[in-house]
N, C-alpha and C positions, 0 to 999 in steps of 0.2 A: 411524678410518676405517671406513666401512660395509662389511660383508661383501657380496660380490656372489653372488647366487644365480642359477645357470643351470639351465635344464631339461635333463636328461640326454637326452631324446628329440629335441627340435628345436634345442637349443643357445641359445635365446633367454633374455633376462633374465626373471626371475620377478617383477620389480618393475615393474608396468605403467607405461607412459608412452604413453597412447593418446589419439588425437584423437577427440573425441566431438562430437556436436551442440552440446553445452553448453560446448565449449572443450577444451583439453588438460588431462588428468587424469593425475597421476603419483603414485606411492606409493614410499616407501622400504622398506616391508615386503613380503616376498615373498607372492605369491598362488599357491595351488595345493597340491600335496602336497609339503611341505618337509622335507628330511632324513629321509625315510621309511627304515625299516630292516626287513629281512626276513632270516631265517636259515634255511638249508637244513636239512632234517630228516634223521634217521638213514635211510640207504638212499635218500635223495632222488636222483632221477636228473637233474633240471634245475638245481637249486641244491644245491651241494655241502654235505654235512654239516659243521657247525661253521664255515661261511663266512657272514659277515654282509655283506649287500649294502646299501649306503646310496645313495639316489638322490633326485632331485627331478623332478617333473612339473608343468609350468605349467598354468594353467587351460584354454587352448585345446587342449593335448594331452589333458588329462583329458576334456574334452568330446568329442573325437574318439574316445577310447578308450570312453567310456560308449556312444556311438552304435553302436560295433561289438559291444558286449557282447550275447550271446544272452539272458542273464538281466540285466536292467537294474539299476542300483544302487538301493538303497532310499533314499528321500528323506524326511527329517524336517524339521520346523519351516518349512513352506512358508508363504509370505505370502498365499496364496489358499486359500479354503475348499475342502474335499473333500466333495462331495455324493454320497452313496452310499445306495442303498435298503437295506432291512433284510436282504435276502438276499445282499448283496454279500459276497464273500469277501475275506480279507486280501490274497491274491495279486492279486485284481482291483483292490483299493485301491492297491496298489504300482504296478501298471501304469498306472492313471489318473494317479497322482502323477508318474510319469516322463513320460507324454504331455503333461501340463500344463506341467511344467517345460520340456520340449523345445520346446513350442509358444511359451511366453514367451521362451525364448532366441532362437528364430528370429525372433520379432517384434522383439526388441531389435536383432539384427543387421540386419534389414530396415530398421529406423528409422535406425540409424547409417549405413547405406549411402545414405542420402538418399531412399529410396523413400517414406517417410512424407510428406516435404515435397512430393515430385513428385506423390503422390496428391492432396494438398491443392490444389496448382496446377492439376491436372487435374479438380478438382471431384469427386473420388472419396472414398469413405469410407476413412479410415485408422485406424479403431479396431481392425481386424484386418488381418493381412498379406494383401495382394493381393485385397482385397474389390472386386469389379467394379461394385458399386452406386454410383450418383450420391449425392453428399452432400446431405443435407437440413438438417443442423444443424452449427453451429460451437460449439466448447466454450469457455465462459468460465471462467477460473480466477481467483478473487478479483476479479471484475468486469473482467478484462483478457482480450482476445481472444487465442486461440491458434491454432495450425494444426490443432488437433484437429477432425476432420471426421467426421460419422457419418451413416450411412443410417438408415432407420427400424428395420431389423433390429438394428443395433448401437448405437443411441443410449443404451442403458443400460449399456454396457460399463464406464463409469467411475462407476457408481452408488456406489461406496465413497468417492468423493472428496467431502469435506465442503464445499469451497469451489468446487465445479464445478457448472455448469448449462449445459444445451444451449439454444441460440437459433437462429432460422432462419439458414441457411447464409450466410455472408458471404465472397465470393471475395476473393483476395488483392489484386486491383486496387482494391477499395473500402476496404480497411483504412486507407490513409493519410488518408482523408477523415473517419475516425471520431474 
């Protein structure tokens, strides 16, 4: 029998079973801070000396906690490049990493909430969250049309995609005829 992991803060399962645009996705392994342990120190006021506290925090609760932090968490092994000038300080680099991570997370949530699709239907750019610009390009991935729509300003946002190219915008009403 598989062990059930529950978040101590919200009480939800830590093994995601979420509905995404690509379908339902589920996992048997817990996501988040799993079986974390902390021990109170000598003369500790908030956590008692010689007491070990064991807890779990799910990913949504961790994200909410991170947003509340006055000093944001340090982020390593990002999937996107950090561009800094020669005079940038390490602290500035960490702040940029956090801002980029949070921006990517907000875009993911926006997309999963159906707003990416709605922007495409409304003939708006959906390469960035809530872009007000009219779409001028449709994204092809491996020569198949997608709902990716870009304005002039954001047409290069997927430049790292090997099998992607931008073509003049094709609205959803024309796609069945292609």
